[in-house]
C-alpha positions as CSV (number, residue, x, y, z in Angstrom):
1,M,84.5,134.7,124.4
2,A,82.5,134.2,127.5
3,S,84.1,134.8,130.9
4,T,83.5,131.1,131.9
5,S,85.7,129.8,129.1
6,S,89.1,130.5,127.8
7,I,91.4,129.7,124.9
8,L,94.4,127.8,126.2
9,P,97.8,129.0,124.9
10,F,98.6,127.4,121.6
11,N,101.2,126.8,119.0
12,S,100.7,126.5,115.3
13,E,102.3,125.1,112.1
14,K,101.1,125.5,108.6
15,I,101.0,122.1,106.9
16,D,100.1,122.3,103.2
17,N,97.1,124.6,103.1
18,R,95.9,124.1,106.7
19,Y,97.1,125.3,110.1
20,L,97.8,122.7,112.8
21,V,97.0,124.3,116.2
22,T,98.0,122.5,119.4
23,N,98.2,123.1,123.1
24,I,100.3,121.7,126.0
25,M,97.5,119.3,126.9
26,G,97.8,117.4,123.6
27,C,94.6,118.9,122.2
28,W,94.7,119.9,118.5
29,D,92.7,120.8,115.4
30,A,93.4,121.7,111.8
31,L,92.1,125.1,110.7
32,D,91.7,126.8,107.4
33,E,93.1,130.3,106.8
34,A,89.9,132.2,108.0
35,E,89.5,130.0,111.0
36,F,93.1,130.4,112.1
37,R,92.9,134.2,111.7
38,Q,89.8,134.2,113.9
39,L,91.4,132.1,116.6
40,N,94.7,134.0,116.5
41,S,92.8,137.2,117.1
42,L,91.2,135.6,120.2
43,R,87.8,136.5,118.8
44,V,85.8,133.4,118.6
45,P,82.1,134.1,119.4
46,E,80.6,131.8,122.0
47,G,78.1,129.5,120.4
48,S,79.6,129.8,116.9
49,G,80.4,126.6,114.9
50,L,84.2,127.3,115.4
51,Y,83.7,127.9,119.1
52,N,81.8,124.6,119.6
53,R,84.4,122.7,117.6
54,L,87.4,124.2,119.5
55,L,85.5,123.4,122.8
56,E,85.1,119.8,121.7
57,K,88.7,119.6,120.6
58,G,90.0,121.0,124.0
59,L,91.5,124.1,122.5
60,I,88.9,126.1,124.4
61,L,88.5,125.3,128.1
62,D,85.4,125.6,130.3
63,G,83.9,123.9,133.4
64,N,82.4,121.1,131.4
65,N,85.4,119.8,129.5
66,I,88.3,120.5,132.0
67,N,88.1,117.1,133.7
68,R,88.0,115.3,130.4
69,I,91.1,117.2,129.2
70,I,93.0,116.5,132.4
71,S,92.1,112.8,132.2
72,E,93.3,112.7,128.6
73,Y,96.6,114.4,129.5
74,R,97.2,111.8,132.2
75,R,96.6,109.0,129.7
76,L,98.9,110.6,127.2
77,N,101.6,110.9,129.8
78,T,101.1,107.7,131.8
79,N,104.9,107.2,132.1
80,L,105.0,110.2,134.5
81,F,103.0,108.3,137.0
82,N,104.7,104.9,136.8
83,D,108.0,103.3,137.7
84,T,110.5,101.8,135.2
85,S,108.8,99.4,132.8
86,L,111.7,98.3,130.5
87,H,114.6,96.5,132.2
88,I,117.6,95.7,129.9
89,A,119.9,93.0,131.0
90,V,123.2,93.1,129.2
91,V,124.3,89.5,129.8
92,T,127.5,89.7,127.7
93,K,129.6,92.1,125.8
94,R,130.9,89.4,123.5
95,C,129.5,88.9,119.9
96,N,130.0,86.5,117.0
97,L,129.3,89.3,114.5
98,R,131.2,92.5,113.7
99,C,128.5,94.9,112.4
100,N,130.0,98.2,111.4
101,Y,127.2,100.2,112.9
102,C,127.0,98.4,116.2
103,H,126.5,100.7,119.2
104,A,128.5,98.3,121.4
105,E,132.2,97.7,121.1
106,G,132.4,94.0,121.8
107,G,134.2,92.4,124.8
108,A,136.6,89.8,126.0
109,A,136.0,86.2,127.1
110,N,135.3,87.3,130.7
111,D,132.9,90.0,129.8
112,D,129.8,88.0,130.8
113,M,127.2,88.6,133.6
114,S,127.4,86.1,136.4
115,I,124.5,84.2,137.9
116,E,125.1,86.1,141.2
117,T,124.9,89.5,139.4
118,A,121.8,88.3,137.5
119,T,119.9,87.7,140.7
120,R,120.0,91.4,141.5
121,V,118.4,92.1,138.1
122,L,115.5,90.0,139.3
123,Q,115.3,92.1,142.5
124,Y,115.0,95.3,140.5
125,L,112.5,93.8,138.1
126,F,110.0,93.0,141.0
127,D,110.9,96.1,143.2
128,V,109.4,98.5,140.7
129,R,105.9,99.9,141.4
130,N,104.7,99.1,137.9
131,N,102.4,96.2,137.0
132,N,103.7,96.2,133.4
133,V,107.4,95.2,133.1
134,T,109.6,93.9,130.3
135,L,112.8,92.0,130.7
136,E,115.0,92.4,127.6
137,F,118.2,90.6,126.9
138,Q,120.9,92.5,125.1
139,G,124.6,92.2,124.4
140,G,126.9,91.7,122.5
141,E,125.1,88.5,121.5
142,P,123.0,87.3,124.5
143,L,123.1,83.7,123.3
144,L,126.8,83.6,124.1
145,N,125.8,83.6,127.7
146,W,122.9,81.2,127.5
147,P,123.1,80.0,131.1
148,V,122.3,83.5,132.4
149,V,119.6,84.0,129.8
150,K,118.1,80.7,130.9
151,F,118.4,81.5,134.6
152,L,116.8,84.9,134.3
153,T,114.0,83.7,132.2
154,E,113.1,80.7,134.4
155,H,113.3,82.7,137.7
156,A,111.5,85.8,136.3
157,R,108.6,83.5,135.5
158,K,108.9,81.6,138.7
159,F,109.1,84.6,141.1
160,N,106.3,86.6,139.4
161,T,104.1,85.8,142.3
162,L,102.5,89.3,142.3
163,G,101.1,88.6,138.8
164,K,102.8,91.4,137.0
165,N,102.2,91.6,133.3
166,L,105.7,90.4,132.5
167,S,107.1,90.3,129.0
168,I,110.5,88.8,128.1
169,V,112.3,89.7,124.9
170,L,115.5,88.3,123.5
171,V,117.4,90.6,121.1
172,T,119.7,88.3,119.1
173,N,121.3,87.9,115.7
174,M,119.8,84.3,115.9
175,L,122.9,82.6,114.4
176,L,123.5,80.6,117.6
177,L,119.9,79.4,118.0
178,D,119.5,75.6,118.1
179,D,116.5,73.3,118.7
180,E,117.1,73.2,122.5
181,K,117.2,77.0,122.8
182,I,114.2,77.4,120.5
183,R,112.1,75.0,122.5
184,F,113.0,76.7,125.8
185,L,112.2,80.2,124.5
186,A,108.8,79.1,123.1
187,E,107.9,77.2,126.3
188,H,108.7,80.3,128.4
189,D,106.9,82.7,126.0
190,V,110.0,84.7,125.1
191,D,109.7,87.0,122.1
192,V,112.6,87.0,119.7
193,C,113.8,90.2,118.0
194,T,116.5,90.4,115.4
195,S,118.2,92.9,113.1
196,M,117.3,92.6,109.4
197,D,118.5,95.4,107.2
198,G,116.9,94.4,103.9
199,P,117.8,92.2,101.0
200,A,121.2,90.4,101.1
201,E,123.2,93.0,99.3
202,I,122.1,95.7,101.8
203,H,122.1,93.6,104.9
204,D,125.5,92.1,104.2
205,Q,127.1,95.6,103.8
206,S,127.1,96.0,107.5
207,R,126.2,92.7,109.3
208,K,129.2,90.5,108.8
209,D,130.8,87.8,110.9
210,V,134.3,87.9,112.4
211,G,135.7,86.6,109.1
212,G,134.0,89.4,107.1
213,R,131.3,87.3,105.6
214,G,127.7,88.5,105.3
215,S,125.1,87.0,107.6
216,H,121.9,87.3,105.6
217,A,121.7,83.8,104.3
218,Q,122.3,82.3,107.7
219,L,119.7,84.6,109.2
220,M,117.1,83.6,106.7
221,E,117.7,79.9,107.5
222,K,117.4,80.6,111.3
223,I,114.2,82.6,110.9
224,E,112.5,79.9,108.8
225,H,113.6,77.2,111.2
226,Y,112.4,79.1,114.2
227,T,109.0,80.0,112.8
228,S,108.4,76.4,111.5
229,R,109.3,74.9,114.9
230,T,107.3,77.4,117.0
231,G,104.7,79.1,114.8
232,R,105.8,82.3,116.4
233,K,106.8,85.5,114.5
234,V,110.3,86.9,114.7
235,H,110.3,90.7,115.3
236,M,112.7,92.5,113.0
237,L,114.4,95.9,113.1
238,P,116.4,97.5,110.3
239,T,119.2,100.0,110.9
240,I,119.4,102.6,108.2
241,T,123.0,103.3,107.1
242,R,124.3,105.3,104.1
243,H,124.0,102.1,102.0
244,S,120.3,102.0,102.7
245,L,119.3,105.5,101.7
246,A,118.8,104.8,98.0
247,H,116.7,101.7,98.6
248,P,113.7,102.3,100.9
249,E,111.3,100.4,98.6
250,R,113.5,97.3,98.4
251,I,113.9,97.3,102.2
252,I,110.2,97.6,102.7
253,D,109.5,94.9,100.1
254,E,111.9,92.5,102.0
255,Y,109.9,93.0,105.2
256,L,106.7,92.3,103.3
257,R,108.3,89.2,101.8
258,L,109.1,88.0,105.3
259,G,105.5,88.5,106.5
260,Q,106.2,91.6,108.7
261,G,103.3,93.9,109.3
262,E,105.5,96.8,110.6
263,I,108.9,98.3,109.9
264,A,110.8,100.7,112.1
265,L,112.9,103.1,110.1
266,R,115.7,104.1,112.5
267,P,118.7,106.3,111.8
268,V,122.1,105.0,112.8
269,N,123.8,106.8,115.7
270,K,127.4,107.6,116.2
271,I,128.0,105.2,119.1
272,G,130.3,102.2,119.6
273,Y,131.7,100.6,116.4
274,A,129.7,103.1,114.4
275,R,132.1,105.9,115.5
276,H,134.9,104.2,113.7
277,H,132.9,103.8,110.5
278,W,131.0,107.0,110.4
279,D,132.5,108.3,107.2
280,E,131.2,105.1,105.5
281,I,127.8,104.6,107.1
282,G,126.8,108.0,108.5
283,Y,124.7,110.8,107.0
284,T,123.0,114.1,107.8
285,A,119.5,114.6,109.2
286,R,118.5,116.1,105.8
287,E,119.7,112.9,104.0
288,F,117.7,110.7,106.4
289,N,114.7,112.9,106.1
290,G,114.8,112.5,102.3
291,F,114.9,108.7,102.8
292,Y,112.0,108.8,105.3
293,T,109.8,110.9,102.9
294,R,110.4,108.4,100.1
295,A,109.8,105.4,102.4
296,M,106.5,106.8,103.7
297,A,105.3,107.7,100.2
298,Y,105.8,104.0,99.3
299,I,104.3,102.7,102.5
300,M,101.2,104.9,102.0
301,K,100.9,103.8,98.4
302,L,101.0,100.2,99.5
303,N,98.4,100.8,102.2
304,T,95.9,102.5,100.0
305,S,96.3,99.7,97.4
306,G,95.4,96.9,99.8
307,T,98.9,95.9,101.0
308,Y,99.2,96.7,104.7
309,I,102.4,97.6,106.5
310,S,102.9,100.3,109.1
311,E,106.0,102.4,110.1
312,R,106.7,102.2,113.8
313,I,107.7,105.8,114.5
314,A,104.7,107.1,112.5
315,R,102.4,104.7,114.3
316,T,103.8,105.8,117.7
317,I,103.0,109.4,116.7
318,L,99.5,108.5,115.7
319,I,98.8,106.6,119.0
320,K,99.7,109.8,120.9
321,V,97.9,112.2,118.5
322,L,94.7,110.3,117.7
323,L,94.2,108.0,120.7
324,K,95.9,110.3,123.3
325,E,97.6,107.2,124.8
326,D,101.1,106.7,126.0
327,P,103.0,104.1,123.8
328,Y,106.0,104.2,126.2
329,Y,108.4,105.2,123.5
330,V,111.4,106.6,125.4
331,N,112.5,109.1,122.7
332,M,109.1,110.8,122.8
333,M,108.8,111.2,126.6
334,N,108.9,114.6,128.2
335,P,110.9,114.7,130.4
336,S,113.1,112.1,128.9
337,G,112.3,108.5,129.8
338,D,116.0,107.8,130.6
339,G,116.2,106.1,134.0
340,R,112.5,106.5,134.5
341,A,111.0,104.3,131.8
342,V,114.1,102.2,131.2
343,M,117.1,101.0,133.1
344,T,120.0,99.0,131.9
345,Y,122.1,96.5,133.9
346,G,125.6,95.9,132.8
347,V,127.7,92.8,133.1
348,D,129.8,94.2,135.9
349,G,126.9,95.5,138.0
350,G,126.8,99.0,136.5
351,C,123.4,100.5,136.3
352,Y,122.6,103.0,133.4
353,P,119.6,105.1,132.4
354,T,119.6,103.7,128.9
355,D,121.4,101.0,126.8
356,E,123.1,103.8,124.8
357,A,124.4,105.3,128.1
358,R,126.0,101.9,128.9
359,M,127.5,101.7,125.4
360,L,129.0,105.2,125.6
361,G,131.3,104.1,128.4
362,D,131.2,107.5,130.0
363,E,131.2,107.4,133.8
364,M,128.9,110.5,134.0
365,F,126.0,108.3,132.9
366,R,126.7,105.4,135.3
367,L,124.1,105.7,138.1
368,G,125.8,103.2,140.4
369,S,126.0,99.5,141.2
370,F,122.7,97.6,141.1
371,V,124.4,94.8,143.0
372,N,125.0,97.0,146.1
373,E,122.3,99.7,145.8
374,S,118.5,99.6,145.8
375,Y,116.2,100.7,143.0
376,D,114.9,103.6,145.0
377,N,118.4,104.8,145.7
378,M,119.2,104.7,141.9
379,L,116.2,106.9,141.1
380,N,117.6,109.6,143.4
381,K,121.1,109.8,141.8
382,E,122.1,113.4,141.1
383,N,123.4,112.7,137.6
384,L,120.0,111.2,136.7
385,L,118.2,114.3,137.9
386,F,120.6,116.4,135.8
387,L,119.9,114.1,132.8
388,L,116.1,114.5,133.3
389,S,116.5,118.3,133.6
390,A,118.2,118.3,130.2
391,G,115.5,116.1,128.9
392,C,112.6,118.5,129.5
393,S,112.0,119.5,125.9
394,D,109.4,122.2,127.0
395,L,112.3,124.3,128.1
396,W,113.6,124.8,124.6
397,N,111.0,123.4,122.2
398,Y,108.0,125.3,123.7
399,R,107.2,127.0,120.4
400,S,106.8,123.8,118.4
401,A,103.3,122.7,117.4
402,F,104.5,119.1,118.0
403,S,105.8,119.8,121.5
404,P,102.8,118.0,123.3
405,W,104.0,114.7,121.9
406,M,107.7,115.2,121.4
407,G,110.6,114.3,123.6
408,V,114.3,114.0,123.5
409,D,117.1,111.5,124.5
410,P,119.9,113.5,126.1
411,V,122.2,110.5,126.0
412,V,122.0,110.0,122.3
413,N,122.1,113.8,121.8
414,Y,125.4,113.8,123.7
415,A,126.7,111.0,121.5
416,M,125.8,112.9,118.3
417,E,126.3,116.6,119.4
418,K,128.6,116.3,122.5
419,N,126.0,118.1,124.5
420,I,123.3,116.6,126.7
421,I,121.2,119.7,126.3
422,P,119.5,119.5,122.9
423,K,118.9,122.3,120.5
424,G,116.1,122.7,118.0
425,D,118.5,122.2,115.1
426,S,120.1,119.0,116.5
427,R,120.2,115.9,114.3
428,L,117.7,114.1,116.5
429,Q,115.2,117.0,116.6
430,Q,115.4,117.6,112.8
431,V,114.6,114.0,112.2
432,L,111.7,113.8,114.7
433,T,110.2,117.1,113.6
434,H,110.3,115.9,110.0
435,Q,108.6,112.6,111.0
436,F,105.8,114.6,112.7
437,R,105.4,116.9,109.7
438,T,105.2,113.9,107.4
439,V,102.6,112.1,109.5
440,F,100.4,115.2,109.8
441,S,100.7,115.9,106.1
442,Y,99.1,112.5,105.3
443,L,96.7,112.7,108.2
444,L,95.3,116.1,107.1
445,G,95.5,115.2,103.4
446,D,93.4,112.8,101.3
447,K,90.8,110.9,103.4
448,K,92.2,107.5,102.2
449,Y,95.4,108.2,104.2
450,A,93.5,108.8,107.4
451,E,91.6,105.6,106.8
452,A,94.8,103.7,106.3
453,F,96.2,105.2,109.5
454,Q,93.1,103.9,111.4
455,R,94.3,100.4,110.6
456,W,97.6,101.2,112.2
457,M,95.9,101.9,115.5
458,Q,95.5,98.1,116.0
459,P,98.4,96.1,117.6
460,A,101.2,95.5,115.2
461,A,100.9,92.3,113.2
């Protein structure tokens, strides 16, 4: 090695018959056995083919590539340099369904956000020093407090005088949508997102109304009516419960049938109603990882046969790894994106670092009252600083080859492990590590998989 260049500290992981080598800047390469031994001995002759490749990849640093590597690192971690982008308004705790995995616990008739409280959500939305902001309606079922949804939507559009890139999203079970609401949402460019867990017999296992009846048939009617009236696509998310584990192909096929170009395979968490039904719906990290392996095998088979559908977590990983861009996925931010990238506004004026923090109902996660306090004050709360300290995955995950792109959610970790400080063998980390290994196994495997992944780099259909 020449004195003007140096090998940055690196981690490695053997994936199939190759060695994935990464450094803290997010630079990486895949080496064969001989190349890895040469690198590991720190004896890579300057000017050799391996030297030049590692220099191009950013694993060797010199005066010519340092500015590029720093620039790529900033792009990969854009969230570190911006204020909160996702603002979740919980407009009601009430719901017309009783899903057994729901993270919320439901609420009484008076558990609605008032117009007066909602005005402070608008203040926060436009106080942030971020040109890209999303206002997301959550509940309960947000449509049960339609006046506040309508008020916030109208006034967010009206008061966006600074020209922020403002997105508005309604997360709803859709059952209360009527023509008036559909027309309003389309006119104000509000995206609609709903839960859809697969074919009727899988979906209806968990998503039932207050009378215990499944909701799949009603949901299909609402989706068809909404799309026919607006020409807009409904975004869908499945939650994977124990009932889902044996049916990844059927769930994926249902998403394809409904014209979805992407599916997000999310494990259920032990929060809210899910705590009371865990023996029925819960599972181990190993069980979910088996499901994910099988689902990805089917997805890649489809993609290499001309039927295109992506998996959201895998696509998020690929955006970070291949494009070196920040997809603003909170669970892969380091430090945690809790309170930095997302804030949640409760019906009573309580401000929380994530929606899960609100659902846990633990006062240690309550940052304060957004009705009485400013956004800047909220960012300086001591409990938020402690939370972010626990969310620095470099402090405990520094030996992982995936650490440049990984993160952790201390709030969800607390819900699952009763500890905000994660460990390498925690459920969340076992799942995320397996997802990274799975993606890299395909990425470093047959060329046809890498070509399929390139399609995923485009915006989701």
